[in-house]
C-alpha positions in Angstrom: 68.1 71.3 214.5 64.5 71.6 213.6 64.5 71.9 209.8 66.4 75.2 209.3 65.8 76.3 212.9 67.9 75.7 216.0 66.7 75.8 219.6 69.1 76.4 222.5 68.4 76.3 226.2 70.6 78.0 228.9 70.1 78.8 232.6 70.9 82.5 232.2 69.0 85.1 230.2 72.2 87.1 229.8 73.9 84.0 228.3 70.9 83.5 226.0 71.0 87.1 224.8 74.8 86.9 224.2 74.3 83.7 222.2 71.4 85.1 220.2 73.3 88.3 219.4 76.4 86.4 218.5 74.5 84.2 216.1 72.9 87.2 214.4 76.3 88.8 214.1 78.0 85.7 212.7 75.3 85.3 210.0 75.3 89.0 209.2 79.0 88.9 208.4 78.6 86.0 206.0 77.9 87.1 202.4 76.5 83.7 201.4 74.2 83.0 204.3 70.9 84.7 205.0 70.6 86.7 208.2 69.0 84.8 211.0 66.1 85.7 213.2 66.4 85.1 216.9 63.5 84.8 219.4 64.2 84.8 223.1 61.8 83.7 225.8 62.2 82.5 229.4 60.2 80.3 231.6 59.5 76.7 232.5 60.1 74.0 229.9 59.5 70.3 229.9 62.5 68.1 229.0 61.5 64.8 227.3 63.8 62.5 225.3 66.4 65.2 224.8 63.8 67.8 223.5 62.1 70.7 225.1 58.4 71.4 225.1 55.9 73.9 226.6 54.5 77.4 226.3 58.0 79.0 226.5 59.2 77.0 223.5 56.0 78.0 221.6 56.5 81.7 222.5 60.1 81.7 221.3 59.1 80.0 218.0 56.3 82.5 217.4 58.7 85.4 218.1 61.2 84.0 215.5 58.4 83.8 212.9 57.7 87.6 213.1 61.2 88.9 213.4 63.0 90.7 210.7 66.2 89.0 209.4 69.2 90.0 211.4 67.1 90.9 214.5 67.0 89.5 218.0 63.6 89.8 219.6 62.6 88.9 223.2 59.4 88.5 225.2 58.4 90.9 227.9 59.3 88.4 230.6 62.7 87.8 229.1 63.3 91.6 228.9 62.4 92.0 232.6 64.7 89.2 233.6 67.5 90.6 231.4 67.2 94.1 232.9 67.6 92.5 236.4 70.5 90.2 235.5 72.6 92.4 233.2 71.2 95.9 232.9 74.4 97.5 231.6 75.3 94.9 228.9 72.2 95.1 226.7 69.8 97.6 225.2 66.2 97.1 224.4 63.5 98.9 222.5 59.8 98.2 222.9 58.0 97.1 219.8 54.2 97.5 219.3 52.4 94.6 220.9 51.7 91.7 218.5 48.9 89.2 218.3 50.6 85.8 218.3 48.8 82.6 217.3 47.5 80.7 220.4 49.2 83.2 222.7 47.2 86.4 222.3 48.6 89.9 222.5 52.2 89.9 223.5 54.6 92.7 224.2 57.9 92.2 222.3 61.3 93.9 222.6 64.2 94.4 220.3 67.5 93.2 221.9 70.9 94.7 221.2 74.3 95.3 222.8 75.0 98.6 224.5 76.5 101.1 222.0 74.8 99.5 219.0 72.0 100.9 216.9 68.7 100.2 218.6 66.1 100.7 215.9 64.0 97.6 216.3 63.3 97.5 212.6 66.4 95.8 211.3 68.0 98.8 209.5 71.4 97.1 209.6 69.9 94.0 208.2 68.2 96.1 205.5 71.6 97.6 204.6 73.2 94.1 204.3 70.2 92.9 202.3 70.6 95.9 199.9 74.3 95.0 199.3 73.2 91.4 198.5 70.6 92.7 196.1 73.2 94.9 194.4 75.5 91.9 193.9 72.6 89.8 192.6 71.7 92.7 190.2 75.3 92.6 188.9 75.1 88.8 188.3 71.7 89.2 186.5 73.1 92.0 184.3 76.1 89.7 183.4 73.6 86.9 182.6 71.5 89.2 180.4 74.7 90.3 178.5 75.6 86.6 178.0 72.1 85.9 176.8 72.4 88.7 174.3 75.7 87.3 173.0 74.1 83.9 172.6 71.1 85.4 170.8 73.4 87.3 168.4 75.3 84.1 167.6 72.1 82.2 166.9 70.7 85.1 164.8 74.0 85.3 162.8 73.9 81.6 162.1 70.3 81.3 161.1 69.7 80.5 157.4 73.1 79.0 157.0 73.7 75.4 156.4 74.9 73.2 159.3 78.5 73.0 157.9 78.9 76.8 157.6 77.3 77.4 161.0 79.7 74.9 162.7 82.7 76.5 160.9 81.6 79.9 162.3 81.3 78.6 165.8 84.6 76.7 165.5 86.4 80.0 164.9 85.9 80.9 168.5 87.5 77.6 169.6 91.1 78.1 170.8 92.4 74.9 169.3 91.4 72.4 166.6 89.3 72.8 163.5 85.7 72.3 162.6 84.7 68.7 162.2 83.3 69.6 158.7 86.7 70.7 157.4 88.4 67.9 155.4 91.7 66.6 156.8 94.7 67.0 154.5 95.3 63.3 154.9 91.8 62.4 153.9 91.6 64.8 150.9 95.0 63.5 149.7 
């Protein structure tokens, strides 16, 4: 784990693509978690003290930073290797070349499974995000309604003395009585 990011290293580009797509699918199916962005790159890495370093790691990180939520993007080198290793398992769509910090202009590809929508823009993620926005809108409407009820209660109780205001609020209580009401035992 690197903050809220995870890096994984495998020997096969097909295995990396399967893992990346599976992660994107798993997060897409969860209503509470945000969609993930996956960046795939292949090449030499340096292993030191259980961590990986090098230009390939930097490229994968830069790709993640520009991806749309729910998408799996891959470098040009990764795409070429994937076409050679598993041409019938995955689909790809070229994106416009991007200028990545410290790396220059890089050709990127959208990665998907055969038979799945290959739009490269995250249309499926956009649909899921719209569902989440609709749910959030419902919650905000409910909160607004509750705020209105609270304001009406406050407005209704303005100008009344504290004893009368607490009696009015106590009416909404399912059990008990207002603390300002005298007890039969106390009043004799």
